[in-house]
N, C-alpha and C positions, 0 to 999 in steps of 0.2 A: 316240547313234546309233553304231554300231561302225564301226572304220575297218579295211577289207580290203584295203587295198593293202599291197604287201609290206613296206613300212617300217612300218606300223601292226602287222602281224602278228609283226613281228620285236620290236616293242616289248611285246606281249603275252607272248611267249615269255620276254624279258629280266626283265619285272616278275615272272613266275612264277618264274623262277630265283633273282632275289633273295628272293623271299618263302620259297622251299623252304629256302635256306641261312641265312636269318635266323632261322628258328625250329629246324631240325635242326641247324645248324652242325656238321656231321660232320668238316669240314676241321681245326677246333679242338679236336676230341676231346669236344665237350659232346654228351651223349646226353639232356639234359632234354628236347628236343623229340621225340626218337624214343620215349623212355619215355612222354611224354604221348599219343602216339598210340598207343601200346599199351595203355596204361590205358583209353582212350576205347575200343578195340576189344573190350576184355575186358568192359568195364562195358556195351556194348550188347549182346554176347552173353550175358551173364547175364539182362538184362532180357527180351531175347527169349526165352530158354528158360524163365525163371520165367511168362511169360505162357502159353507153352505148356504147362508143367506145370499150372498153374492151370486151364486148360481141361480138361485130361484126368481131373482129380480128380473123382470121382462127388459130386453134391450131395445134401445129407441133407435 
C-alpha cells in the first residue's frame, strides 16, 4: 500500500533522486547512463519506424 503522508512522498522523491544519479552520475562526469538511455531511444525509434515501413510495402 502506498504511503501518501508528506514524509512518505518525500521518501519517494528521495529514492527517485538517488536512482537518477546512480545511473546517470552526471556530477562525476560519467555519461554511460545517458548514452544507454540515448541508445534505447534510438533502438525504440528504429523498431517503430521499421514496423511502419513494413506495413507500407505492397504485398506480392
